[in-house]
C-alpha positions as CSV (number, residue, x, y, z in Angstrom):
1,X,0.0,0.0,0.0
2,X,3.1,2.4,0.7
3,X,4.4,1.8,-2.8
4,X,0.9,2.7,-4.1
5,X,0.8,5.8,-2.4
6,X,4.2,7.0,-3.1
7,X,3.8,6.4,-6.9
8,X,0.4,7.9,-6.9
9,X,1.8,11.0,-5.5
10,X,4.6,11.3,-7.9
11,X,2.4,10.8,-10.7
12,X,0.1,13.4,-9.3
13,X,2.9,15.8,-8.9
14,X,4.3,15.1,-12.6
15,X,0.7,15.5,-14.1
16,X,0.2,18.7,-12.1
17,X,3.7,20.1,-13.7
18,X,2.5,19.1,-17.0
19,X,-0.8,20.9,-16.6
20,X,0.6,24.0,-15.2
21,X,3.1,24.3,-18.2
22,X,0.2,23.7,-20.6
23,X,2.1,20.5,-22.2
24,X,5.3,22.4,-22.6
25,X,8.4,20.0,-22.3
26,X,9.9,19.5,-18.8
27,X,13.5,19.8,-18.0
28,X,15.3,16.9,-19.5
29,X,12.6,16.3,-22.3
30,X,14.2,18.3,-25.0
31,X,17.8,16.8,-24.2
32,X,16.5,13.1,-24.5
33,X,14.5,14.1,-27.5
34,X,17.5,15.6,-29.3
35,X,19.6,12.6,-28.4
36,X,17.2,10.2,-30.2
37,X,17.3,12.4,-33.3
38,X,21.0,12.4,-33.5
39,X,21.4,8.6,-33.1
40,X,19.2,6.9,-35.6
41,X,20.9,4.2,-37.7
42,X,18.6,2.2,-39.8
43,X,19.2,-1.1,-37.8
44,X,18.4,0.6,-34.5
45,X,15.3,2.2,-35.8
46,X,14.0,-1.1,-37.3
47,X,14.7,-2.7,-33.8
48,X,13.0,0.0,-31.9
49,X,10.1,-0.4,-34.0
50,X,9.9,-4.1,-33.5
51,X,10.0,-3.5,-29.7
52,X,7.5,-0.7,-29.6
53,X,4.8,-2.7,-31.6
54,X,4.7,-5.4,-28.9
55,X,3.5,-2.8,-26.3
56,X,0.2,-2.4,-28.0
57,X,-2.6,-4.3,-29.8
58,X,-3.5,-7.9,-28.9
59,X,-0.1,-8.9,-27.5
60,X,-0.5,-7.4,-23.9
61,X,-3.8,-9.1,-23.6
62,X,-2.7,-12.5,-24.9
63,X,0.4,-12.2,-22.2
64,X,-2.2,-11.5,-19.5
65,X,-4.5,-14.5,-20.3
66,X,-1.3,-16.8,-20.4
67,X,-0.4,-15.3,-17.0
68,X,-3.8,-16.3,-15.8
69,X,-3.4,-19.8,-17.1
70,X,-0.2,-20.0,-15.2
71,X,-1.4,-18.8,-11.9
72,X,-4.2,-21.4,-11.5
73,X,-4.3,-25.0,-10.8
74,X,-7.7,-26.0,-12.1
75,X,-9.6,-24.9,-15.2
76,X,-12.1,-22.9,-13.2
77,X,-9.5,-21.1,-11.2
78,X,-7.4,-20.4,-14.3
79,X,-10.3,-18.8,-16.0
80,X,-11.2,-16.8,-12.9
81,X,-7.5,-15.4,-12.6
82,X,-7.4,-14.6,-16.2
83,X,-10.7,-12.8,-16.2
84,X,-9.5,-10.8,-13.2
85,X,-6.2,-9.8,-14.7
86,X,-8.1,-8.8,-17.8
87,X,-10.2,-6.6,-15.6
88,X,-7.0,-5.0,-14.0
89,X,-5.6,-4.4,-17.3
90,X,-8.5,-2.8,-19.0
91,X,-9.3,-0.7,-15.9
92,X,-5.7,0.7,-15.9
93,X,-6.1,1.6,-19.6
94,X,-9.3,3.6,-18.7
95,X,-7.6,5.5,-16.1
96,X,-4.8,6.2,-18.5
97,X,-7.1,7.3,-21.3
98,X,-9.0,9.6,-18.9
99,X,-5.7,11.3,-17.8
100,X,-4.6,11.8,-21.3
101,X,-8.0,13.4,-22.4
102,X,-8.0,15.6,-19.3
103,X,-4.2,17.1,-19.6
104,X,-4.5,16.9,-23.5
105,X,-0.7,17.3,-23.9
106,X,0.6,17.5,-27.3
107,X,3.3,15.2,-28.8
108,X,6.5,16.5,-30.2
109,X,6.6,17.8,-33.8
110,X,5.5,15.1,-36.3
111,X,8.5,15.7,-38.5
112,X,10.6,14.0,-35.8
113,X,8.4,10.9,-35.6
114,X,10.0,7.7,-36.8
115,X,6.8,5.5,-36.5
116,X,3.1,6.1,-36.3
117,X,1.4,7.6,-33.2
118,X,-2.0,9.1,-32.4
119,X,-3.7,10.9,-29.6
120,X,-2.3,12.9,-26.8
121,X,1.1,12.3,-25.1
122,X,0.9,12.2,-21.4
123,X,1.0,9.4,-20.1
124,X,2.4,7.1,-22.8
125,X,0.0,4.5,-23.7
126,X,2.7,2.0,-24.8
127,X,4.7,2.4,-21.5
128,X,1.5,2.2,-19.3
129,X,0.3,-0.9,-21.0
130,X,3.6,-2.7,-21.1
131,X,4.3,-2.0,-17.5
132,X,0.9,-3.3,-16.5
133,X,1.4,-6.4,-18.4
134,X,4.7,-7.0,-17.1
135,X,3.6,-6.6,-13.6
136,X,0.7,-9.2,-13.9
137,X,3.0,-11.6,-15.6
138,X,5.4,-11.3,-12.7
139,X,2.6,-11.8,-10.2
140,X,1.4,-14.9,-12.0
141,X,4.6,-16.7,-12.3
142,X,5.7,-16.0,-8.5
143,X,2.5,-18.1,-7.6
144,X,3.2,-21.4,-9.2
145,X,6.5,-21.6,-11.0
146,X,9.9,-22.5,-9.4
147,X,11.9,-19.7,-7.8
148,X,14.5,-19.5,-10.5
149,X,12.1,-19.5,-13.4
150,X,10.0,-17.0,-11.7
151,X,13.0,-14.7,-11.3
152,X,14.2,-15.1,-14.9
153,X,10.6,-14.3,-16.0
154,X,10.3,-11.3,-13.9
155,X,13.7,-9.9,-15.1
156,X,12.9,-10.6,-18.8
157,X,9.2,-8.8,-18.3
158,X,10.6,-6.0,-16.6
159,X,13.4,-5.5,-19.2
160,X,10.8,-5.7,-22.1
161,X,8.5,-3.0,-20.3
162,X,11.5,-0.7,-19.9
163,X,12.5,-1.2,-23.5
164,X,9.0,-0.5,-24.9
165,X,9.1,2.7,-22.9
166,X,12.4,3.9,-24.1
167,X,11.6,3.2,-27.7
168,X,8.9,5.7,-27.6
169,X,11.4,8.5,-26.7
170,X,13.8,7.1,-29.2
171,X,11.4,7.2,-32.1
172,X,10.4,10.8,-31.2
173,X,6.6,10.2,-30.5
174,X,6.8,10.9,-26.8
175,X,8.6,13.0,-24.3
176,X,10.7,11.3,-21.6
177,X,8.1,12.7,-19.0
178,X,5.4,11.0,-20.9
179,X,7.1,7.6,-20.3
180,X,7.9,8.2,-16.6
181,X,4.3,9.2,-16.0
182,X,3.1,5.9,-17.8
183,X,5.4,3.9,-15.6
184,X,4.3,5.6,-12.3
185,X,0.8,5.2,-13.2
186,X,1.0,1.4,-13.9
187,X,3.0,0.7,-10.6
188,X,0.6,2.6,-8.5
189,X,-2.3,0.8,-10.1
190,X,-0.8,-2.5,-9.7
191,X,0.2,-1.9,-6.2
192,X,-3.4,-0.7,-5.4
193,X,-4.6,-4.0,-7.0
194,X,-2.1,-6.3,-5.2
195,X,-3.3,-4.7,-1.8
196,X,-6.9,-5.1,-2.6
197,X,-6.2,-8.8,-3.8
198,X,-4.3,-9.6,-0.5
199,X,-7.1,-7.7,1.7
200,X,-10.3,-9.0,0.5
201,X,-9.9,-12.0,-1.7
202,X,-9.0,-15.4,-0.2
203,X,-5.5,-16.6,0.1
204,X,-5.0,-19.8,-2.0
205,X,-2.1,-22.1,-1.6
206,X,0.5,-21.8,-4.3
207,X,2.6,-24.6,-5.8
208,X,5.4,-24.5,-3.2
209,X,2.9,-24.3,-0.2
210,X,0.7,-27.5,-1.3
211,X,0.2,-30.1,1.5
212,X,2.9,-32.6,1.5
213,X,5.6,-30.1,0.1
214,X,8.8,-30.2,2.1
215,X,9.6,-27.3,4.6
216,X,5.9,-26.3,4.7
217,X,5.1,-27.5,8.1
218,X,2.9,-30.3,6.8
219,X,2.5,-34.0,7.8
220,X,5.8,-35.0,6.0
221,X,7.7,-32.6,8.2
222,X,6.2,-33.5,11.5
223,X,8.2,-35.6,13.9
224,X,7.1,-39.2,14.2
225,X,5.3,-40.1,17.4
226,X,7.1,-42.6,19.8
227,X,6.0,-46.2,19.6
228,X,4.1,-47.3,22.6
229,X,5.0,-50.3,24.5
230,X,2.9,-53.6,24.1
231,X,0.9,-55.1,26.5
232,X,3.7,-57.3,27.8
233,X,5.7,-54.1,28.8
234,X,8.5,-55.0,26.3
235,X,9.6,-52.5,23.6
236,X,8.9,-53.1,20.1
237,X,11.6,-55.0,18.1
238,X,14.6,-53.1,16.5
239,X,13.0,-53.2,13.0
240,X,9.8,-51.4,14.3
241,X,11.9,-48.7,15.9
242,X,13.9,-48.1,12.7
243,X,17.1,-49.8,14.0
244,X,19.2,-52.5,12.4
245,X,20.3,-55.5,14.4
246,X,24.1,-56.0,14.7
247,X,26.2,-59.1,13.8
248,X,25.8,-60.4,17.5
249,X,22.0,-59.8,17.3
250,X,21.9,-56.6,19.3
251,X,19.9,-53.6,18.0
252,X,22.3,-50.8,16.8
253,X,21.7,-47.1,15.8
254,X,24.0,-45.2,13.6
255,X,25.9,-42.5,15.4
256,X,28.1,-39.8,13.9
257,X,31.8,-40.2,14.2
258,X,34.2,-37.2,13.3
259,X,37.3,-38.4,11.6
260,X,39.6,-35.9,9.8
261,X,36.9,-33.3,9.3
262,X,34.4,-35.7,7.9
263,X,31.4,-37.4,9.5
264,X,31.3,-41.3,9.3
265,X,28.4,-43.5,10.6
266,X,29.3,-45.8,13.3
267,X,27.1,-48.4,14.8
268,X,27.1,-48.9,18.5
269,X,25.2,-51.4,20.6
270,X,22.2,-49.9,22.5
271,X,22.1,-50.6,26.2
272,X,18.9,-51.9,27.6
273,X,17.0,-49.5,29.9
274,X,16.8,-50.4,33.7
275,X,14.1,-52.9,34.3
276,X,14.2,-54.3,30.8
277,X,15.5,-57.7,29.8
278,X,18.7,-57.5,27.7
279,X,18.2,-58.4,23.9
280,X,18.6,-62.0,23.3
281,X,21.6,-62.8,21.2
282,X,22.1,-66.1,19.2
283,X,24.1,-68.6,20.9
284,X,27.5,-69.1,19.5
285,X,28.4,-72.3,17.8
286,X,30.6,-74.8,19.7
287,X,34.0,-74.7,18.0
288,X,36.9,-76.9,19.0
289,X,40.0,-74.8,19.0
290,X,43.2,-76.4,18.7
291,X,46.2,-75.1,20.7
292,X,49.8,-75.8,19.8
293,X,50.5,-79.2,21.3
294,X,53.4,-81.5,21.3
295,X,53.2,-85.2,20.7
296,X,52.2,-85.7,24.3
297,X,49.4,-83.5,24.0
298,X,46.0,-83.5,22.1
299,X,43.4,-80.8,21.4
300,X,40.8,-80.2,24.1
301,X,37.5,-78.5,24.1
302,X,37.2,-74.9,25.4
303,X,33.5,-75.1,26.5
304,X,33.2,-78.6,27.9
305,X,33.8,-78.9,31.8
306,X,36.7,-81.3,32.3
307,X,36.5,-84.3,34.5
308,X,38.7,-84.1,37.6
309,X,39.5,-87.8,37.1
310,X,40.3,-87.4,33.4
311,X,42.4,-84.1,34.0
312,X,45.5,-84.4,31.9
313,X,44.2,-87.2,29.7
314,X,42.9,-86.9,26.0
315,X,39.4,-87.5,25.3
316,X,38.7,-91.0,24.1
317,X,37.6,-91.4,20.5
């Protein structure tokens, strides 16, 4: 809202200055007009005519309809937004036409024109229309597109609107103050519309705020509730708690380990809580380990208890 008030005040001051001078050029208008007349190679004139032709006619309205289709998710929502954007553009054109008829500022001398023009000068119709279209296109792309794509689209749209306004001065059909007035009127009108949209129209989720999107506070980002104990009072198995059993059968949890500036996972056995039975581990297999013996000794079993009466004797076959 503050931006709308500032731009509206600047536009009102510029329009007042134009009205008090009865349409005479303001400071800086004559210098910009003379520079354009002195730098007109045929290639630059052809390029300027191509840019200025996109600022009027059906092109702005086509771009606005495309912007409305990009901003919606369903067919109904796209049609509704496209109609709203067209109404904003047409209403801005009506405000601009009323201001032109009220001030009735004359254009530069027709002998200096390098393209066709009609009507009064202040504010510039091409500059106002292209700025309105660029602002609506930026608003639509920031609702649904990715951040990088929306940023690129906004930069291209703003550069296009600036180029269209500058070509009007370069081709000699507008004063520089006419183009500045068109830009101020467009920014003020768009800011007022954005403020009304945010205040009275319902806020709808964008593509990056839909349910399930990461980082939006949805169910995917909510912490998992702890598993409750069963009726027997024992904790769920390791697989149910997101743990993996180790080689000896005890559940393990990966823990970070810092080594030479890097983090490596390390699995450590989890100690049972007080009052809980220790996790059961598989019984080791009975292996017979042979020790270095001489001719008088034979291998013995490590796990089997030895008979006192047979101590020192080998086990019969």
